[in-house]
N, C-alpha and C positions, 0 to 999 in steps of 0.2 A: 546308728552312725551310717549305715548302709541306706536304711529309707531316708535320712537326711540328705544324703548325697545325692540320690536319685531325685529326690525332692527339687534338689537346688540345680540339678542338671534340667530338670522338666522346666524349672521356672527361666532357667538361663535361655532354654530353646524358646519359651514362647514369648519372651521379651525379643530374642533377637527375631524372630518370624513378623512379631509385632512392630517392631522397628522397620522392618524390610516393608513390610505392608504401608507404614505410614510413609515411607521415603517413596514408595511406589506411586502413591496418591498425590505426594506432596509437589513433586514435580511438573505434573500436569498443570495443576492448580497454581504454581507460581508462573508457569509460562502463560497461561491465561490471562492470570492479572497482569503481566509485563506487558502483555499486548494490549488489553483494555486502559490499564494506567499510563503506558508511555508511549506506545507504537501508535493506537489510535490518535490520542490527540497530538502529536506530530506529524500526522499525514499532510495536514495543510501547510505546514511548516516547510516539509520535504517539496512538495509540490511548489509554492511560493518561491522557494530558494531558487529553483530550476527556473522557474519563470524570470525572476528579475536577473538571473545570471543570463538567461538567454537574451533577454531585450539588452542588457548592458552589451554584449558581444555583438550584437546586430549593430547597435548605436556606432560602437568602437571601429566596425567595418565600414559602416557607411561615413564616417569621418575620413577614412583613409581614401575610401572611393570618391569624395567630393571632386577632386581635382579631374578625375576622370570622366566624372559626368559632367563637368562645365564643358570639355573638351569634346564630349558627345554630342553637344549642340550643335558643333560646327559641320557634323556629318549630314549630307544632303537626303539620306535614305527617307523614304514615306513622305506622308503629307503633314502640312501644317509647320509651324515655327519650330516645333521640336521633332525631331526624326524619332525612328523606333527606337534608336538606342539610347535616346534622352527621355523618352516615355518609361522605359524601366526604371530610372532613377528617381522621377516623380511617384511612381507605383512604391518604391521602396523607402519614399518620404511619408505616403500616406500610410504605409504599414506601421512605422516608427510611431506615429501620431495615434493609430487606432488601437495600436497593441495594448497600451495601458488601458483603455476604455474597455475592450473587449476581456482582457484579464480580469478585471473587476466585476463586470456584468457576469461572466463565467461562473466566478467564486461565489456571489450573491445567489444565482440562480441554483447551485450546485448545493448550496446550503438549504435552499428552500425544498428542492427535490429529496435530499437527505432527511430533513425532519419529518416531511410526510411520509417517505418510503419506509424510516425506521418505525415508525406507528404503525402502519401498514403490516410489517414484516413482524412485530410484535404481536399483532391481533392473529394471523393466520399461522405462525410457527406451530405455539400450541396444537392448533387442531390437525396441521399435518404432521407431528410426532405422534399425536395418538393414532392418527390414521394409519402410519406405518407400523407402530407397535401392535395394534389389534387388541388381543384380550391378554399378552404378555404383562407381568407385572415389572413396572419400572424400579430397577435396585439402583445402589449407589454407583456402580460403573455406568450403567445407563443414563443415570442423570449428569454425569461426568461428561458423559459423550455428548447428550444435548446440549449443555454448555459449550462444549467445545465447537461443535458445528456451527451454534449461534454466532460464537464469536468470530469464526472464521467468515460466514455470511456478512456480518454487520462491518468487518474489515474491508470486505471485499466491494460491499456496497458504497462506504465512504471513499475508499480510493477512487471508484468510478465517477461518483459525484463530483468530487472535488477536482478529478481530472478535469471537468467539463470547462474550466478556465482556459487552459489553453487547446483543447479540442475546439470550443467556440471560435477562439481566434483564429486557427488554424484553417478553419471550415469557412469562415464569413470572406478571410481573405482569400481563399482559394477560389471562391465563387464569384468575386470582383478582380479576379486575376492579379492581386496585390503581390508585391516582392517579398523578399526577407526569407529568412530560414523557417524551417518546419519546428515547430517547439516542441513536438509530439515524438520526434526523433531524439532529441535530449531527454525527454523523460523517460524513453524506452531504455536508455542507459542507466539509468538512475535505478528504474524499476529491475532491471537485470541484476544489478549491484545490492540493492535491497532482498532479490529474492534469494541471491548465492549467500547473503549472512543468514538470511531466516532457514534454510537447509543446512548450513553448518551448524547452526543453533540448534535445530532439530536432531541432527545426527549426534550432537554432544550429549543432548539429552536422551537420547536412546541409547548412548554407551553408557550414563550413567544409571539408567534402570536396568540394564544388563548386569552392569556390575553389582548393584544391589540385591537384585534376583538372585545373581551367584553366592552373595554372601549370606543370605537368608536359606540357602539349601543345608540339610543335614550332613554333618561331617567337614563343613568348609570351614 
């Protein structure tokens, strides 16, 4: 009976340790899967939602400003039939017309750059990792770290490439002196909200890992 009790206790402890180990490796894998399966495909949706919203807000402001723009033609400042104040309205109208075209052109260009750069990254990343590891053996946790770093790089590259849609629009309109709001400022607020959500999720996962590790210790 004593031997059977000791065997059952050892088996219970082994199962507890194994469960803690499985929980410790499953949580990072779940997070990586969520980023690849949900967050990464939704990056273009996030960016395009903000682009469309920003354009609609600019269009609504322009409608409200039309009477003021019409009255600005009566101001005799500057040269030509339209004064300096009225010229700003024409630049805003140009921005309204060019914004959808530039957003679409930036999106297509970003997709092409993402496809080419992703292939390049997949080609050089194993070389970079092998060089960093040297003669060390690649274990399970090292492989998990390799996957996590690669996922982080892919998500960062995708975010940068898809952000080309509004960056191209802002820069080209800035070069020609176009009016309208800066779409990049709206995306900065959205990026800050997503970063806060990601940090909150990471903190929650860290707490889960800590609680799981504590449960797996002997005597708990």
